[in-house]
C-alpha positions as CSV (number, residue, x, y, z in Angstrom):
1,M,9.7,-14.6,-7.8
2,I,11.2,-11.1,-8.0
3,H,10.1,-8.3,-10.3
4,L,13.5,-6.7,-11.1
5,Q,13.2,-6.4,-14.9
6,E,9.7,-4.9,-14.8
7,I,11.0,-2.2,-12.5
8,K,14.2,-1.6,-14.6
9,A,12.1,-1.2,-17.7
10,T,10.5,1.9,-16.1
11,L,13.8,3.6,-15.4
12,P,15.6,6.0,-17.8
13,P,19.3,5.4,-18.3
14,E,20.3,8.3,-16.0
15,V,18.5,6.8,-13.0
16,E,20.2,4.0,-11.0
17,L,18.2,1.4,-9.1
18,V,19.0,0.7,-5.5
19,A,17.4,-2.7,-4.7
20,V,16.3,-2.3,-1.1
21,S,17.0,-5.7,0.3
22,K,16.6,-5.2,4.0
23,F,14.7,-7.9,5.8
24,H,14.9,-10.1,2.7
25,P,17.0,-13.3,2.8
26,A,20.3,-13.7,0.9
27,P,19.0,-16.2,-1.7
28,L,16.5,-13.6,-2.9
29,L,19.4,-11.1,-3.3
30,Q,21.4,-13.7,-5.2
31,E,18.4,-14.1,-7.6
32,A,18.4,-10.3,-8.2
33,Y,22.2,-10.4,-8.6
34,N,21.9,-13.3,-11.2
35,Q,19.5,-11.0,-13.2
36,G,22.2,-8.3,-13.3
37,Q,21.5,-6.1,-10.2
38,R,24.6,-4.9,-8.4
39,I,23.4,-2.1,-6.0
40,F,21.7,-3.2,-2.9
41,G,20.4,-1.1,0.0
42,E,20.5,-2.2,3.6
43,S,19.6,-0.3,6.8
44,R,20.8,-2.5,9.6
45,V,24.5,-3.0,10.2
46,Q,24.3,-6.5,11.6
47,E,22.1,-7.8,8.7
48,L,24.4,-6.0,6.1
49,Q,27.5,-7.7,7.7
50,A,26.0,-11.1,7.3
51,K,24.9,-10.6,3.7
52,Q,28.2,-9.0,2.7
53,A,30.1,-12.0,3.9
54,E,27.9,-14.4,2.0
55,L,27.2,-12.7,-1.3
56,P,29.4,-11.9,-4.3
57,K,32.1,-9.4,-3.7
58,D,31.4,-7.1,-6.6
59,I,28.1,-6.0,-5.0
60,Q,27.9,-2.3,-4.3
61,W,26.3,-2.0,-0.8
62,H,24.5,1.2,0.0
63,F,23.5,2.0,3.6
64,I,20.1,3.6,3.5
65,G,18.9,3.7,7.1
66,H,19.7,5.8,10.1
67,L,23.3,5.1,10.9
68,Q,24.6,5.4,14.5
69,P,28.2,6.7,14.7
70,N,29.3,3.8,16.8
71,K,28.4,1.4,14.0
72,V,30.3,3.1,11.2
73,K,33.5,1.1,11.8
74,Y,31.8,-2.2,10.9
75,I,30.9,-1.1,7.4
76,A,33.7,1.4,6.5
77,P,35.9,-1.2,4.8
78,Y,33.4,-1.9,2.0
79,I,30.4,0.4,1.9
80,S,29.9,2.1,-1.5
81,L,27.6,4.9,-0.4
82,I,26.0,6.1,2.8
83,H,22.7,7.7,2.0
84,A,21.5,9.2,5.2
85,V,24.1,11.4,6.8
86,D,22.1,13.6,9.2
87,S,24.7,15.3,11.4
88,F,28.2,16.7,11.2
89,K,29.1,14.3,14.1
90,L,28.2,11.3,11.8
91,L,30.2,12.8,8.9
92,A,33.3,13.2,11.2
93,E,33.0,9.6,12.4
94,I,32.8,8.4,8.8
95,E,35.9,10.4,8.1
96,K,37.7,8.7,11.0
97,Q,36.8,5.2,10.0
98,A,37.3,5.7,6.3
99,A,40.9,6.9,7.1
100,K,41.5,3.8,9.1
101,A,40.3,1.7,6.2
102,Q,42.4,3.8,3.8
103,R,39.3,4.6,1.7
104,T,37.2,7.6,0.7
105,I,33.5,7.0,1.4
106,P,30.9,8.8,-0.7
107,C,28.0,10.1,1.4
108,L,24.7,11.9,0.8
109,L,23.3,14.5,3.2
110,Q,19.8,13.6,4.3
111,L,17.4,16.4,3.9
112,H,14.2,16.7,6.0
113,V,11.4,17.9,3.7
114,A,8.6,15.7,4.8
115,Q,5.8,16.7,7.1
116,E,6.3,13.9,9.6
117,E,8.2,14.7,12.7
118,T,9.7,11.2,12.8
119,K,12.0,11.6,9.8
120,F,15.7,12.2,10.4
121,G,17.7,14.7,8.5
122,F,18.9,18.3,8.2
123,T,16.4,21.0,7.5
124,P,17.6,23.1,4.5
125,A,18.6,25.9,6.9
126,E,20.6,23.4,9.1
127,C,22.3,21.9,6.1
128,T,23.3,25.3,4.7
129,A,24.6,26.3,8.1
130,M,26.7,23.2,8.3
131,L,28.2,23.7,4.8
132,E,28.8,27.4,5.5
133,A,30.7,26.5,8.7
134,G,33.2,24.8,6.4
135,E,34.6,22.1,8.7
136,W,33.5,19.5,6.2
137,R,36.2,20.7,3.8
138,K,38.9,19.3,6.1
139,L,37.5,15.8,5.8
140,K,39.8,14.1,3.2
141,H,38.2,10.6,3.4
142,V,34.6,11.7,2.9
143,Q,33.1,12.7,-0.4
144,I,29.8,14.6,-0.2
145,A,28.1,13.2,-3.3
146,G,24.7,14.7,-3.2
147,L,21.4,14.7,-1.2
148,M,18.9,12.1,0.0
149,C,15.3,12.7,1.1
150,M,12.1,10.9,1.9
151,A,8.7,12.5,1.0
152,S,5.8,12.5,3.4
153,N,4.0,9.2,3.6
154,T,0.7,10.4,2.1
155,D,-1.7,9.7,-0.8
156,N,-1.5,13.4,-1.7
157,E,0.6,13.3,-4.8
158,Q,0.8,17.1,-5.1
159,Q,2.4,17.3,-1.7
160,V,4.9,14.5,-2.5
161,E,5.8,16.2,-5.8
162,A,6.2,19.6,-4.0
163,E,8.6,18.0,-1.5
164,F,10.7,16.3,-4.3
165,A,10.7,19.6,-6.2
166,Q,11.9,21.5,-3.1
167,A,14.7,18.9,-2.7
168,H,15.7,19.3,-6.3
169,A,15.8,23.1,-6.1
170,Y,17.8,22.9,-2.9
171,F,20.3,20.5,-4.6
172,D,20.8,23.0,-7.4
173,E,21.3,25.8,-4.9
174,L,24.0,23.8,-3.0
175,K,25.7,22.7,-6.2
176,A,26.0,26.3,-7.3
177,R,27.1,27.6,-3.9
178,F,29.4,24.9,-2.5
179,F,30.1,22.2,-5.1
180,A,30.3,24.0,-8.5
181,E,33.8,22.5,-9.0
182,E,32.9,19.1,-7.6
183,P,31.6,16.7,-10.4
184,A,31.1,14.0,-7.7
185,F,28.3,16.1,-6.1
186,C,25.7,14.7,-8.5
187,Q,23.4,12.2,-6.7
188,R,19.8,12.8,-5.8
189,S,18.4,9.9,-3.9
190,W,14.7,10.2,-3.6
191,G,11.8,8.0,-4.5
192,M,10.7,4.6,-3.2
193,S,8.4,1.8,-4.5
194,H,5.2,3.9,-4.2
195,D,6.5,7.3,-5.4
196,Y,9.6,6.8,-7.5
197,Q,7.8,7.8,-10.7
198,L,7.1,11.2,-9.1
199,A,10.7,11.4,-7.8
200,M,12.1,10.9,-11.3
201,K,10.0,13.9,-12.6
202,H,12.0,15.9,-10.0
203,G,15.6,15.0,-10.7
204,A,16.1,11.7,-8.9
205,T,19.3,9.9,-9.9
206,L,18.9,7.0,-7.4
207,V,15.6,5.4,-6.6
208,R,15.3,3.0,-3.6
209,I,12.9,0.3,-4.4
210,G,12.2,-2.8,-2.3
211,S,8.7,-4.1,-2.1
212,A,8.0,-3.6,-5.8
213,I,10.9,-5.9,-6.6
214,F,11.0,-8.4,-3.7
215,G,7.4,-8.4,-2.5
216,E,6.5,-7.5,1.0
217,R,9.3,-7.9,3.6
218,E,9.9,-11.1,5.5
219,Y,10.1,-10.2,9.2
């Protein structure tokens, strides 16, 4: 039993649902697909490969986990969006593999705004420095389509909201400075099952929801 329609009913039209399907079996994804869901989020290349081969070909696969550069080649032919680009090195590898696949791959820059040390991502200062350096402008098969972040894993809603608000303000700053002429730079991927309502208050356009749809993961 999945809870797709209940979640969709809580989303305004401008927010897209990424159904986080990692660790869930293909038949469960098929059930969500049958109810109209087309965007699924995976975070392990091997698992994504298996599901992509088995499930309908009009699914938009989003890679939402930490992506190692040496794994990009496996997903470059079909991935719709890579959410968590956390280094220029990874961006350059995506460019290389996208060119081989004769595609342009949309990517989000992962912003580190949470308090935990374990989260990946650019700090705002690192992200600004990378964009100022300008090398990314030479990448013709990569499209920087926005930002992604994860808030701190805390019950303190004020802290979570502050982090989403910081990410939104930083998105607006980058849009004005680097992407004013780029309509594709429009995505703000923040919010998960436990905090997506707060994320939507602060400009989220993509929410990554798994357990609230599929139940707890099957390991």
